[in-house]
HTML snippet that shows the backbone in 3Dmol.js (N, CA, C, O; Angstrom):
<script src="https://3Dmol.org/build/3Dmol-min.js"></script>
<div id="view" style="width:600px;height:400px;position:relative"></div>
<script>
const pdb = `
ATOM      1  N   MET A   1     154.110  93.351  94.493  1.00  0.00           N
ATOM      2  CA  MET A   1     153.303  94.234  95.318  1.00  0.00           C
ATOM      3  C   MET A   1     153.760  95.675  95.054  1.00  0.00           C
ATOM      4  O   MET A   1     154.957  95.957  95.001  1.00  0.00           O
ATOM      5  N   THR A   2     152.792  96.576  94.890  1.00  0.00           N
ATOM      6  CA  THR A   2     153.132  97.970  94.664  1.00  0.00           C
ATOM      7  C   THR A   2     153.058  98.744  95.963  1.00  0.00           C
ATOM      8  O   THR A   2     152.223  98.479  96.827  1.00  0.00           O
ATOM      9  N   LYS A   3     153.942  99.693  96.073  1.00  0.00           N
ATOM     10  CA  LYS A   3     153.990 100.552  97.266  1.00  0.00           C
ATOM     11  C   LYS A   3     153.016 101.714  97.034  1.00  0.00           C
ATOM     12  O   LYS A   3     153.078 102.402  96.015  1.00  0.00           O
ATOM     13  N   ARG A   4     152.124 101.912  97.995  1.00  0.00           N
ATOM     14  CA  ARG A   4     151.153 103.019  97.900  1.00  0.00           C
ATOM     15  C   ARG A   4     151.894 104.346  98.177  1.00  0.00           C
ATOM     16  O   ARG A   4     152.635 104.473  99.151  1.00  0.00           O
ATOM     17  N   GLN A   5     151.667 105.305  97.303  1.00  0.00           N
ATOM     18  CA  GLN A   5     152.330 106.607  97.408  1.00  0.00           C
ATOM     19  C   GLN A   5     151.779 107.360  98.631  1.00  0.00           C
ATOM     20  O   GLN A   5     150.572 107.442  98.856  1.00  0.00           O
ATOM     21  N   GLN A   6     152.708 107.892  99.390  1.00  0.00           N
ATOM     22  CA  GLN A   6     152.298 108.698 100.559  1.00  0.00           C
ATOM     23  C   GLN A   6     152.096 110.131 100.058  1.00  0.00           C
ATOM     24  O   GLN A   6     152.953 110.681  99.366  1.00  0.00           O
ATOM     25  N   THR A   7     150.955 110.730 100.413  1.00  0.00           N
ATOM     26  CA  THR A   7     150.665 112.079  99.953  1.00  0.00           C
ATOM     27  C   THR A   7     150.464 113.027 101.102  1.00  0.00           C
ATOM     28  O   THR A   7     150.124 112.614 102.211  1.00  0.00           O
ATOM     29  N   VAL A   8     150.673 114.300 100.838  1.00  0.00           N
ATOM     30  CA  VAL A   8     150.445 115.369 101.737  1.00  0.00           C
ATOM     31  C   VAL A   8     149.330 116.208 101.182  1.00  0.00           C
ATOM     32  O   VAL A   8     149.359 116.559 100.002  1.00  0.00           O
ATOM     33  N   LYS A   9     148.324 116.550 102.005  1.00  0.00           N
ATOM     34  CA  LYS A   9     147.184 117.304 101.540  1.00  0.00           C
ATOM     35  C   LYS A   9     147.096 118.609 102.300  1.00  0.00           C
ATOM     36  O   LYS A   9     147.139 118.622 103.530  1.00  0.00           O
ATOM     37  N   PHE A  10     146.972 119.717 101.566  1.00  0.00           N
ATOM     38  CA  PHE A  10     146.784 121.055 102.146  1.00  0.00           C
ATOM     39  C   PHE A  10     145.369 121.460 101.869  1.00  0.00           C
ATOM     40  O   PHE A  10     144.901 121.360 100.735  1.00  0.00           O
ATOM     41  N   GLU A  11     144.655 121.933 102.922  1.00  0.00           N
ATOM     42  CA  GLU A  11     143.255 122.313 102.786  1.00  0.00           C
ATOM     43  C   GLU A  11     142.992 123.590 103.561  1.00  0.00           C
ATOM     44  O   GLU A  11     143.403 123.724 104.714  1.00  0.00           O
ATOM     45  N   VAL A  12     142.314 124.516 102.932  1.00  0.00           N
ATOM     46  CA  VAL A  12     141.967 125.790 103.572  1.00  0.00           C
ATOM     47  C   VAL A  12     140.714 125.601 104.387  1.00  0.00           C
ATOM     48  O   VAL A  12     139.719 125.078 103.886  1.00  0.00           O
ATOM     49  N   ILE A  13     140.749 126.027 105.661  1.00  0.00           N
ATOM     50  CA  ILE A  13     139.645 125.819 106.600  1.00  0.00           C
ATOM     51  C   ILE A  13     139.265 127.161 107.235  1.00  0.00           C
ATOM     52  O   ILE A  13     140.128 127.935 107.650  1.00  0.00           O
ATOM     53  N   LEU A  14     137.972 127.414 107.299  1.00  0.00           N
ATOM     54  CA  LEU A  14     137.428 128.570 108.045  1.00  0.00           C
ATOM     55  C   LEU A  14     137.456 128.267 109.515  1.00  0.00           C
ATOM     56  O   LEU A  14     136.913 127.252 109.951  1.00  0.00           O
ATOM     57  N   LEU A  15     138.085 129.136 110.297  1.00  0.00           N
ATOM     58  CA  LEU A  15     138.130 128.938 111.755  1.00  0.00           C
ATOM     59  C   LEU A  15     136.780 129.260 112.369  1.00  0.00           C
ATOM     60  O   LEU A  15     136.185 130.285 112.038  1.00  0.00           O
ATOM     61  N   LYS A  16     136.294 128.424 113.241  1.00  0.00           N
ATOM     62  CA  LYS A  16     134.980 128.617 113.830  1.00  0.00           C
ATOM     63  C   LYS A  16     135.017 129.512 115.061  1.00  0.00           C
ATOM     64  O   LYS A  16     134.090 130.292 115.279  1.00  0.00           O
ATOM     65  N   LEU A  17     136.054 129.419 115.857  1.00  0.00           N
ATOM     66  CA  LEU A  17     136.093 130.156 117.134  1.00  0.00           C
ATOM     67  C   LEU A  17     136.911 131.446 117.008  1.00  0.00           C
ATOM     68  O   LEU A  17     136.949 132.235 117.952  1.00  0.00           O
ATOM     69  N   ALA A  18     137.546 131.671 115.895  1.00  0.00           N
ATOM     70  CA  ALA A  18     138.293 132.909 115.699  1.00  0.00           C
ATOM     71  C   ALA A  18     138.000 133.451 114.302  1.00  0.00           C
ATOM     72  O   ALA A  18     137.585 132.714 113.408  1.00  0.00           O
ATOM     73  N   ALA A  19     138.219 134.720 114.139  1.00  0.00           N
ATOM     74  CA  ALA A  19     138.012 135.324 112.834  1.00  0.00           C
ATOM     75  C   ALA A  19     139.185 134.981 111.948  1.00  0.00           C
ATOM     76  O   ALA A  19     140.315 135.354 112.264  1.00  0.00           O
ATOM     77  N   GLY A  20     138.962 134.291 110.857  1.00  0.00           N
ATOM     78  CA  GLY A  20     140.004 134.025 109.919  1.00  0.00           C
ATOM     79  C   GLY A  20     140.019 132.602 109.371  1.00  0.00           C
ATOM     80  O   GLY A  20     139.058 131.847 109.517  1.00  0.00           O
ATOM     81  N   TRP A  21     141.116 132.268 108.748  1.00  0.00           N
ATOM     82  CA  TRP A  21     141.287 130.983 108.037  1.00  0.00           C
ATOM     83  C   TRP A  21     142.603 130.373 108.469  1.00  0.00           C
ATOM     84  O   TRP A  21     143.482 131.061 108.989  1.00  0.00           O
ATOM     85  N   CYS A  22     142.731 129.061 108.249  1.00  0.00           N
ATOM     86  CA  CYS A  22     143.979 128.350 108.479  1.00  0.00           C
ATOM     87  C   CYS A  22     144.190 127.335 107.354  1.00  0.00           C
ATOM     88  O   CYS A  22     143.295 127.075 106.550  1.00  0.00           O
ATOM     89  N   VAL A  23     145.360 126.789 107.323  1.00  0.00           N
ATOM     90  CA  VAL A  23     145.656 125.708 106.355  1.00  0.00           C
ATOM     91  C   VAL A  23     145.820 124.455 107.188  1.00  0.00           C
ATOM     92  O   VAL A  23     146.695 124.371 108.049  1.00  0.00           O
ATOM     93  N   HIS A  24     144.956 123.475 106.916  1.00  0.00           N
ATOM     94  CA  HIS A  24     145.027 122.185 107.582  1.00  0.00           C
ATOM     95  C   HIS A  24     145.911 121.275 106.701  1.00  0.00           C
ATOM     96  O   HIS A  24     145.691 121.151 105.496  1.00  0.00           O
ATOM     97  N   VAL A  25     146.912 120.647 107.337  1.00  0.00           N
ATOM     98  CA  VAL A  25     147.840 119.809 106.626  1.00  0.00           C
ATOM     99  C   VAL A  25     147.663 118.345 107.048  1.00  0.00           C
ATOM    100  O   VAL A  25     147.842 118.028 108.224  1.00  0.00           O
ATOM    101  N   SER A  26     147.320 117.456 106.127  1.00  0.00           N
ATOM    102  CA  SER A  26     147.235 116.037 106.431  1.00  0.00           C
ATOM    103  C   SER A  26     148.511 115.376 105.887  1.00  0.00           C
ATOM    104  O   SER A  26     148.778 115.422 104.686  1.00  0.00           O
ATOM    105  N   LEU A  27     149.267 114.782 106.755  1.00  0.00           N
ATOM    106  CA  LEU A  27     150.531 114.149 106.403  1.00  0.00           C
ATOM    107  C   LEU A  27     150.344 112.615 106.401  1.00  0.00           C
ATOM    108  O   LEU A  27     149.360 112.102 106.932  1.00  0.00           O
ATOM    109  N   PRO A  28     151.303 111.899 105.797  1.00  0.00           N
ATOM    110  CA  PRO A  28     151.194 110.417 105.787  1.00  0.00           C
ATOM    111  C   PRO A  28     151.104 109.851 107.215  1.00  0.00           C
ATOM    112  O   PRO A  28     151.540 110.479 108.180  1.00  0.00           O
ATOM    113  N   HIS A  29     150.554 108.705 107.308  1.00  0.00           N
ATOM    114  CA  HIS A  29     150.433 107.962 108.558  1.00  0.00           C
ATOM    115  C   HIS A  29     149.521 108.631 109.593  1.00  0.00           C
ATOM    116  O   HIS A  29     149.655 108.394 110.794  1.00  0.00           O
ATOM    117  N   GLY A  30     148.577 109.483 109.108  1.00  0.00           N
ATOM    118  CA  GLY A  30     147.620 110.080 109.973  1.00  0.00           C
ATOM    119  C   GLY A  30     148.032 111.310 110.736  1.00  0.00           C
ATOM    120  O   GLY A  30     147.255 111.833 111.535  1.00  0.00           O
ATOM    121  N   HIS A  31     149.256 111.789 110.505  1.00  0.00           N
ATOM    122  CA  HIS A  31     149.715 113.029 111.179  1.00  0.00           C
ATOM    123  C   HIS A  31     149.026 114.231 110.591  1.00  0.00           C
ATOM    124  O   HIS A  31     148.869 114.320 109.374  1.00  0.00           O
ATOM    125  N   GLU A  32     148.612 115.155 111.428  1.00  0.00           N
ATOM    126  CA  GLU A  32     147.969 116.394 110.981  1.00  0.00           C
ATOM    127  C   GLU A  32     148.498 117.582 111.740  1.00  0.00           C
ATOM    128  O   GLU A  32     148.971 117.452 112.869  1.00  0.00           O
ATOM    129  N   THR A  33     148.419 118.748 111.116  1.00  0.00           N
ATOM    130  CA  THR A  33     148.823 119.993 111.772  1.00  0.00           C
ATOM    131  C   THR A  33     148.075 121.179 111.085  1.00  0.00           C
ATOM    132  O   THR A  33     147.524 121.023 109.995  1.00  0.00           O
ATOM    133  N   GLN A  34     148.070 122.313 111.722  1.00  0.00           N
ATOM    134  CA  GLN A  34     147.482 123.527 111.132  1.00  0.00           C
ATOM    135  C   GLN A  34     148.517 124.636 111.062  1.00  0.00           C
ATOM    136  O   GLN A  34     149.397 124.762 111.912  1.00  0.00           O
ATOM    137  N   ILE A  35     148.371 125.445 109.996  1.00  0.00           N
ATOM    138  CA  ILE A  35     149.292 126.539 109.742  1.00  0.00           C
ATOM    139  C   ILE A  35     148.514 127.856 109.898  1.00  0.00           C
ATOM    140  O   ILE A  35     147.489 128.066 109.250  1.00  0.00           O
ATOM    141  N   GLY A  36     149.017 128.720 110.758  1.00  0.00           N
ATOM    142  CA  GLY A  36     148.591 130.110 110.819  1.00  0.00           C
ATOM    143  C   GLY A  36     147.145 130.432 111.022  1.00  0.00           C
ATOM    144  O   GLY A  36     146.274 129.564 111.085  1.00  0.00           O
ATOM    145  N   GLU A  37     146.919 131.760 111.127  1.00  0.00           N
ATOM    146  CA  GLU A  37     145.600 132.316 111.109  1.00  0.00           C
ATOM    147  C   GLU A  37     145.647 133.419 110.023  1.00  0.00           C
ATOM    148  O   GLU A  37     146.206 134.495 110.238  1.00  0.00           O
ATOM    149  N   PHE A  38     145.065 133.131 108.894  1.00  0.00           N
ATOM    150  CA  PHE A  38     145.090 134.042 107.740  1.00  0.00           C
ATOM    151  C   PHE A  38     143.830 134.893 107.753  1.00  0.00           C
ATOM    152  O   PHE A  38     142.774 134.440 108.193  1.00  0.00           O
ATOM    153  N   ARG A  39     143.938 136.100 107.283  1.00  0.00           N
ATOM    154  CA  ARG A  39     142.810 137.037 107.274  1.00  0.00           C
ATOM    155  C   ARG A  39     141.733 136.703 106.234  1.00  0.00           C
ATOM    156  O   ARG A  39     140.575 137.091 106.389  1.00  0.00           O
ATOM    157  N   SER A  40     142.118 135.985 105.180  1.00  0.00           N
ATOM    158  CA  SER A  40     141.179 135.632 104.144  1.00  0.00           C
ATOM    159  C   SER A  40     141.487 134.298 103.553  1.00  0.00           C
ATOM    160  O   SER A  40     142.596 133.784 103.692  1.00  0.00           O
ATOM    161  N   GLU A  41     140.490 133.718 102.877  1.00  0.00           N
ATOM    162  CA  GLU A  41     140.695 132.446 102.213  1.00  0.00           C
ATOM    163  C   GLU A  41     141.760 132.594 101.120  1.00  0.00           C
ATOM    164  O   GLU A  41     142.592 131.705 100.940  1.00  0.00           O
ATOM    165  N   ALA A  42     141.735 133.708 100.398  1.00  0.00           N
ATOM    166  CA  ALA A  42     142.723 133.935  99.336  1.00  0.00           C
ATOM    167  C   ALA A  42     144.139 133.955  99.886  1.00  0.00           C
ATOM    168  O   ALA A  42     145.060 133.422  99.265  1.00  0.00           O
ATOM    169  N   GLU A  43     144.315 134.572 101.052  1.00  0.00           N
ATOM    170  CA  GLU A  43     145.620 134.630 101.708  1.00  0.00           C
ATOM    171  C   GLU A  43     146.119 133.212 102.061  1.00  0.00           C
ATOM    172  O   GLU A  43     147.291 132.896 101.854  1.00  0.00           O
ATOM    173  N   ALA A  44     145.234 132.375 102.586  1.00  0.00           N
ATOM    174  CA  ALA A  44     145.587 131.011 102.921  1.00  0.00           C
ATOM    175  C   ALA A  44     145.919 130.212 101.648  1.00  0.00           C
ATOM    176  O   ALA A  44     146.876 129.437 101.643  1.00  0.00           O
ATOM    177  N   ARG A  45     145.154 130.390 100.594  1.00  0.00           N
ATOM    178  CA  ARG A  45     145.435 129.679  99.317  1.00  0.00           C
ATOM    179  C   ARG A  45     146.751 130.170  98.701  1.00  0.00           C
ATOM    180  O   ARG A  45     147.475 129.397  98.074  1.00  0.00           O
ATOM    181  N   SER A  46     147.045 131.428  98.880  1.00  0.00           N
ATOM    182  CA  SER A  46     148.336 131.955  98.412  1.00  0.00           C
ATOM    183  C   SER A  46     149.510 131.334  99.187  1.00  0.00           C
ATOM    184  O   SER A  46     150.561 131.057  98.609  1.00  0.00           O
ATOM    185  N   TRP A  47     149.326 131.122 100.482  1.00  0.00           N
ATOM    186  CA  TRP A  47     150.391 130.484 101.246  1.00  0.00           C
ATOM    187  C   TRP A  47     150.638 129.102 100.732  1.00  0.00           C
ATOM    188  O   TRP A  47     151.790 128.685 100.618  1.00  0.00           O
ATOM    189  N   ILE A  48     149.556 128.347 100.405  1.00  0.00           N
ATOM    190  CA  ILE A  48     149.733 126.995  99.891  1.00  0.00           C
ATOM    191  C   ILE A  48     150.542 127.053  98.574  1.00  0.00           C
ATOM    192  O   ILE A  48     151.516 126.322  98.393  1.00  0.00           O
ATOM    193  N   ALA A  49     150.107 127.939  97.670  1.00  0.00           N
ATOM    194  CA  ALA A  49     150.772 128.016  96.378  1.00  0.00           C
ATOM    195  C   ALA A  49     152.208 128.462  96.449  1.00  0.00           C
ATOM    196  O   ALA A  49     153.041 127.963  95.692  1.00  0.00           O
ATOM    197  N   GLU A  50     152.530 129.393  97.340  1.00  0.00           N
ATOM    198  CA  GLU A  50     153.845 129.999  97.344  1.00  0.00           C
ATOM    199  C   GLU A  50     154.810 129.475  98.390  1.00  0.00           C
ATOM    200  O   GLU A  50     156.024 129.582  98.217  1.00  0.00           O
ATOM    201  N   ARG A  51     154.280 128.895  99.502  1.00  0.00           N
ATOM    202  CA  ARG A  51     155.193 128.587 100.621  1.00  0.00           C
ATOM    203  C   ARG A  51     155.090 127.139 101.078  1.00  0.00           C
ATOM    204  O   ARG A  51     155.953 126.689 101.832  1.00  0.00           O
ATOM    205  N   SER A  52     154.083 126.396 100.663  1.00  0.00           N
ATOM    206  CA  SER A  52     153.931 125.033 101.228  1.00  0.00           C
ATOM    207  C   SER A  52     155.094 124.101 100.871  1.00  0.00           C
ATOM    208  O   SER A  52     155.468 123.268 101.697  1.00  0.00           O
ATOM    209  N   ALA A  53     155.662 124.208  99.705  1.00  0.00           N
ATOM    210  CA  ALA A  53     156.768 123.333  99.320  1.00  0.00           C
ATOM    211  C   ALA A  53     157.966 123.574 100.251  1.00  0.00           C
ATOM    212  O   ALA A  53     158.587 122.628 100.735  1.00  0.00           O
ATOM    213  N   GLN A  54     158.277 124.848 100.489  1.00  0.00           N
ATOM    214  CA  GLN A  54     159.407 125.164 101.373  1.00  0.00           C
ATOM    215  C   GLN A  54     159.106 124.730 102.788  1.00  0.00           C
ATOM    216  O   GLN A  54     159.996 124.244 103.486  1.00  0.00           O
ATOM    217  N   TRP A  55     157.830 124.901 103.242  1.00  0.00           N
ATOM    218  CA  TRP A  55     157.453 124.492 104.612  1.00  0.00           C
ATOM    219  C   TRP A  55     157.669 122.967 104.756  1.00  0.00           C
ATOM    220  O   TRP A  55     158.154 122.504 105.789  1.00  0.00           O
ATOM    221  N   LEU A  56     157.308 122.195 103.715  1.00  0.00           N
ATOM    222  CA  LEU A  56     157.476 120.734 103.778  1.00  0.00           C
ATOM    223  C   LEU A  56     158.963 120.360 103.933  1.00  0.00           C
ATOM    224  O   LEU A  56     159.308 119.417 104.645  1.00  0.00           O
ATOM    225  N   LYS A  57     159.815 121.109 103.262  1.00  0.00           N
ATOM    226  CA  LYS A  57     161.275 120.842 103.335  1.00  0.00           C
ATOM    227  C   LYS A  57     161.817 121.118 104.741  1.00  0.00           C
ATOM    228  O   LYS A  57     162.793 120.503 105.170  1.00  0.00           O
ATOM    229  N   GLU A  58     161.187 122.030 105.437  1.00  0.00           N
ATOM    230  CA  GLU A  58     161.671 122.405 106.777  1.00  0.00           C
ATOM    231  C   GLU A  58     160.969 121.664 107.896  1.00  0.00           C
ATOM    232  O   GLU A  58     161.556 121.475 108.962  1.00  0.00           O
ATOM    233  N   TYR A  59     159.715 121.234 107.687  1.00  0.00           N
ATOM    234  CA  TYR A  59     158.900 120.614 108.732  1.00  0.00           C
ATOM    235  C   TYR A  59     159.428 119.232 109.062  1.00  0.00           C
ATOM    236  O   TYR A  59     159.653 118.425 108.161  1.00  0.00           O
ATOM    237  N   ASP A  60     159.628 118.950 110.325  1.00  0.00           N
ATOM    238  CA  ASP A  60     160.054 117.656 110.879  1.00  0.00           C
ATOM    239  C   ASP A  60     161.247 117.113 110.109  1.00  0.00           C
ATOM    240  O   ASP A  60     161.269 115.944 109.724  1.00  0.00           O
ATOM    241  N   GLY A  61     162.236 117.967 109.886  1.00  0.00           N
ATOM    242  CA  GLY A  61     163.476 117.528 109.236  1.00  0.00           C
ATOM    243  C   GLY A  61     163.310 117.220 107.757  1.00  0.00           C
ATOM    244  O   GLY A  61     164.201 116.611 107.165  1.00  0.00           O
ATOM    245  N   GLY A  62     162.227 117.609 107.152  1.00  0.00           N
ATOM    246  CA  GLY A  62     162.029 117.436 105.720  1.00  0.00           C
ATOM    247  C   GLY A  62     161.587 116.034 105.319  1.00  0.00           C
ATOM    248  O   GLY A  62     161.622 115.690 104.138  1.00  0.00           O
ATOM    249  N   LYS A  63     161.168 115.217 106.294  1.00  0.00           N
ATOM    250  CA  LYS A  63     160.878 113.814 105.953  1.00  0.00           C
ATOM    251  C   LYS A  63     159.571 113.657 105.123  1.00  0.00           C
ATOM    252  O   LYS A  63     159.293 112.554 104.652  1.00  0.00           O
ATOM    253  N   TYR A  64     158.789 114.701 104.939  1.00  0.00           N
ATOM    254  CA  TYR A  64     157.606 114.595 104.114  1.00  0.00           C
ATOM    255  C   TYR A  64     157.757 115.252 102.734  1.00  0.00           C
ATOM    256  O   TYR A  64     156.866 115.167 101.888  1.00  0.00           O
ATOM    257  N   ALA A  65     158.913 115.910 102.528  1.00  0.00           N
ATOM    258  CA  ALA A  65     159.170 116.636 101.247  1.00  0.00           C
ATOM    259  C   ALA A  65     159.426 115.651 100.127  1.00  0.00           C
ATOM    260  O   ALA A  65     159.659 116.058  98.988  1.00  0.00           O
TER     261      ALA A  65
END
`;
const viewer = $3Dmol.createViewer("view");
viewer.addModel(pdb, "pdb");
viewer.setStyle({}, {cartoon: {color: "spectrum"}});
viewer.zoomTo();
viewer.render();
</script>
């Protein structure tokens, strides 16, 4: 039997009730969270590219890194 790989997904989302963007994070086992309120889609994508790996190491004791 093979073990299914647990993945983390980062997705840029336009906020509906506020001006701006956020990063929606889907974690294994159905856990989800949102990061920040970014001024632009590009800023949110930049956060994913530059800071998401470090955020994963720090979030919830690093258990998703």
